N, C-alpha and C positions, 0 to 999 in steps of 0.2 A: 290465389287460388280461394275462392268462396268457401264457406264453410256456414253454419247454423249450432248455435247450444241452444238446449235448454236443461234448467236444471229444476227438476220434480221436488212438490212435495218436503217429500222425504229424502233431500237432498242431491240421489242420485242425478248423475250427468250424464245427456246425449247430445252428442256431435255428431252430427250427420254431414260431409262432405263430398258435393257431386262432381262427377266428374265424366265431361260430357266424354257420349262418343263408346260409352264401356257400358255393355249388359251384366256385367258381374257385379257382384254385391260383396265386401266383408264385412262381418260381423265382429267387431271384439269386444269382450269382454275382459276389461284393467280394470285390478285389483292394486289399490296402495300398499301391498301388504308382501315380504320375504320373509329371507330366511333370517335377516337381522333382528327382526320383532320376534323371536324365539330363544326361549330358553333352554339350556342346553339337556334338558331331560327330554325334552320334546324336538330339539334339532331332526331338523332335514322334515319335518312334517307339510310346510308349504308349498315341497318339492312332491312330498308323498301324497298329500291332497288334491294337485293337479294330475296328477295318475289316476286316480282313485275316481272322480270325477266323469272317467269315459268306462267307470267300470258299473256303471248299471244307478236310473233313477225310476223316479216311480211313472213316469211315461214311458222309459225306454227300461226295462230291469233287467238285460243285460249289455256287455259289450259288442256285441253280435248287432242288438236293436239298435246300438249308438249310429255304429259305423257301415251297417247296412241302409238306414236311412239315410246318411248323407253320399255312400257310395249311392244309392238310389237316386241320386237328383245333378251325379256324378261333381260332386264338391272335395278343400281338400278342409281339413281338420287338423288341429293340434293345438298346443298347448307350450309356455314356456313360465318356468321362474325364476326370475332374477332375488337379488338382494334385499329389494326396494319396490317388487309388486311380480304380482302372478298374472296368465294372460290365458285366456281360451277364445278360438277363433274359428271359421267357418267361412270361407271363400265358395259361391258356388253363382250358378246363373240369376238376375235379380226374380226372376219370375217365382222362386223356391224361397223370397223375402221369407214369409210367415214360417216356414218350415225349419229354415236356420235359427229365427228366432225361438221357438216353441224347444227346439233343442238346445240349446245352449240356456235358455232360463232353466228349464229342467236340472240339468245338471250342474249349475251353482242352488238352483233353491232346493232339487230334491231326491240328491245322490243317494243311494239305498246305503253304502259303505257295510256290504256282506263281512261278515267278519273271514270268511272264503277266502272270498276275493283278498281282502285283505291281507292276509296270513297267505296268498301266493304273491300277490305283488310286491310281498316284503322280497323274497327271494329274487324278485324281478330286480329291484331298486339294488339291495345290496351286489348284485354281478355287477350291476350298472356304475358303484359306486370303482368295485376293484377297477372294471374297465378303464373306470379315469387314472386310476392311481399307476396304473399300468402303462400307461397313454404319457408320457414324460411329456411330450410337443403341449400338452393340454393341462397337466396339472401344472405343471412350473407354475403357472399365475396364481392357479391357486395356495400356495407353497407362499408366495411374494405377498399375496392378502392376509393369510396369517400370519407372516413377518412382519409388515407393517402396521397391523387391527391389533394384532395380538390375540388373548383370552376372549374376547368379544366377537357378539355374534355376527359383525361384519370382517370378521377377522377368520370365520367359519367357514367349509365347504359347505357351498348351498344344496347340496346331498344329504348333509348331517355325517351322523358318529353312527358306525357298527350297534352300539351300545344302545343309543340313544333310536334307533329306527326296530330294534327287537323289543323296544318297550313299548312303544307305538300300541293304544289300542283304539277301539271303535269309538269310546267315550269321547277322548282325544282329541278328535277329529270333530267332534259335535263340539265340543267347547270348543275350539280352533276357528271355527268360521263362527260360531254366537260372538263372538270377540272380534273378529277382520272381515267377516264379508257382509260387511253393512253397506246400506247406498250412499252411507255420504263416503265412503273411500273406494267408490266403485264410478269408473268412468266406463261407456259406451260409444265404442267410435265405429261410425257406420260409414262408408268408403265406394263409392263405384257411382252405380245406378241405386239410388238412393230415395224415392219416392214412397213418400208414407210410413218411411223409418223408424221417425219418432215417433209416431199414435201409438205403430205395431208393438215399440218397445216398452212404452210408459202401458201399454196396456197388462206387459207382462210382469215388468218390473216395480211398479206403483207400489205394491202391494207389503212392498219390504220394510219391516219398519224399519223407521231409526232411530238410531243409537251413537255416541261417542264411538270414537276407535285407540284403543291405547297408543303411546309413543314408545320410542324406540328409544335405547338405549346408548347413549353416545361415546363414542370412543377418544382417548385420547394419544396425541400422536405423540410419538417416544422423539426427542432431539437427539440421535446421535448414532452415527454410523452401525449396521448389524449385518451379519451375515447369519443366514439360515442353511444347514446343507443337508439333503437329503442322499445320504449315502446308498447306492446302487449299483449293480454291474449294468452298466449303459456302453452302448458304442459309441453313441453322442453323447457329451456332456450339456445340457439345456441349463439356459441362466435370465432370471428377470435381472434387470438391475432398474432403478428409477428412484424418484422421489415422492414426497407427497403433494398434492396438487389441488385444485381450486373444488368447492363444493358445488352439485348445481346450480345452474343457474346464476353463477358469479359474471361480473360486468365485464372479465376481459375472457369469457371463454371460446366468443371466438377468436383471439388472439392467439388463444392457447390451440385452438385447432389446426392453426395454421400452423404453427411451433408441430406439431406433433406430423401433422401431411408431411413437412420440411426434413424432419428428421427421419421417420420411417415409415411413413402410410402411401408407398406405393414403391414401383420397380426402380423407379429414377431418385430416389431418396437418399439423404445422404450416410444415414449407415446401408444400405442398399449396396449404392456405389462401394463404401468402403469395403467392407464386411465378406461379399461376394461377387463383383465383380471386380473390385481393384487383385484381393489375395485369395479369393475359393477360400475363405474360413466357415462359409456355412450356405446350406441351402434356402433355407425359413431366415429371415431376419423381419422385424418389424417392431413396431413402435404404437403404445398406444395409452388413451386416455380412460381413466373409469373415475366417473363423478358421484355421488351419495350426496346424502341430505348435509352431512357437516364435516363434509372432510373431502380427496379424491386424488389418488392416484396418477401419476405421468413417468413411464418405464416403457423399456426397450427389453425386446427377448430375441434370443437366439437359439443355436441349436449349433455346438462344432465339434471337430476332435478333441477325445479328454488332454490331449500334451500341447492342446492351441488354444484351452479356452482362459490361459491368462492372457495372453495378446490378444484377444478378442473380445475381452471385459477392458483391455487397456482400450482398445478402439472408441468401442462406446464411448470413454468415460471423455477420450478428447472430444468426440463430436458432441455431448452434452456441453462440454466447456466453449467449443466456439461458439455456440449458438449463443451463451452467455457472458461473451466477450466481445464478439462481430457481430455486427447489424448485418441481416440478409438486405440481398441489393433487391433492389425493385422485379430485377426479372423474374426470379426466383419466386418471390412473394406474389407476382401475379402468377405462375406456372399452379403455385400449391391452390390460388384462390378459384381458379378454373378447373383444378380436380376437385375439389370439395363438393362446387355448384356440380358441374357437370356428374358427376355421382348422384349430389340427390335429384337432377332432372329424371336419372333413368331409374332412380327409387320413385320418384311421383306414376311411371305406370304403369307399379302395379300397385290395387288398392288395399292388397292387405300394408304395406311398407306405410303408405297415406292413412290407414286408420289409425297407423303405430305413431306417427310423428305426432299426430293430433295429439290421440290419446295420451301420450307417453305424457309431452308436456302437462298437461291440464292435470295429471296424475305429480309428478314429481315434482312442478313446479306452482301449480295451483292455475296457471291460467297456459291457451293455445299461442305456441310460436307459427306462430303460417311460413311456407318454405319460403313466399315472398321477403319475409320478415329475415328469415335466415340467410339469405344470398345478400341482402343488405346490409346484416353484421358483417359478413365476411366480407364484403367490400370495403369496408369504411377502414376494415386495422390498417394502420400505417407497417412502416421498420421497424420503426420507434416502437412500439407497442408491442411487438413480435420478441425486440432483445427486451424490452422489459418483462415480459412473461417470464423469459428463462434466465437473465437475473434473478425473479425474481423465485423461482423453483430451484432451479439448479444449487443447492449450498451443500457441503460437505453434512452438517450434522440432520440431514433428512435426508440421507443416502443410503437403497437398504440393494440386499443382494440377496438371491435367493438359486440355490442350484441344486438340479441332481444329476447324478451322472458317480460313477467309480472312484469318490474320494472319503478322503477320511479324516483331515486338519481342514478347519474356520481360519486358522490363524491367517495363512498365505494369501489366502483370499482378502480375509478384514485388511489386508496389508494394501494392497490394491485400491484401496477405497479413498483416493485421493483426489484433487480438482485442482 
């Protein structure tokens, strides 16, 4: 897949990715800042700021002005906040590219941060936080990250704490933007029918002043088995169990991606078959990989009847151990490779996904990884490399378990953490 990249004098980078026969375009504005760059007093501000960007700007004074403008061209728009990035995007017919860039640039450069809107949106976000906390299938992964990374911004929920959200004021948003919404920390990804996109983006954003971006607080990985239990009256016990893993851009990332796919990345994966198909212990079961600048996580997640939780955890540990001690065969590895590549091909049919793939690589790693490069990396992985990654990561000293359910004692679960 062809692309072009241009760095402006203020260090902002523009990546344009043409997709043949597509009449739409996605413009993604992606900043290399998220919740791990926050102090506890302002925890949650990255996400709160993302909400406020849609509440009115200089040329689009109200939320209705922004939404009606995009609705008026049949577009889709949204935003997202992670721990190391924040993104804003609009996808619409390419003939409306100027409107797309005008709206997005005004949102990030000239947001109003009206005190009344801040107060109303504070209530919305607090309810969003409570919704997540009342949704164990979603909240359990946050609990696992908190267990793994502790009292560090990387271990805090992206949405923040109730006390920090209640304390945020207009001047906090202005200060945060001044520190982190800098052109050197910004990549604009444009995918689809991209004619004249680089010139247009440059016209709107080249005036951003160049400045340095502060660094994040590094994490310390605690090398001993740990359990974190959130006692709650639930019909299911939800758990995450896993290990520290590689940082973003690691040389073994493709082997790790295949290992994850084999363990719990599809409906024919080992965990899905063992827990659901053979024993009927879970409805949902999956594994996942999280990659950050200085650390990572590799873990499995499932929900099961509370009285069967220990059995389900033991099975997960058995599957982890098998991966670390017995080499996968060529047939299973080939299936995993084709599964990952096939999913990537499907993603490439969506201009929003394409813009994200290219921009995220530039923001997180400082370089673009094209789909062709990713596929070649996947194809090169051997059975020995997958075994080597499993042996490197699946170790008792870095094993962690987070649980939500009607339990009181952590000790009985801590005793299970054996390999």
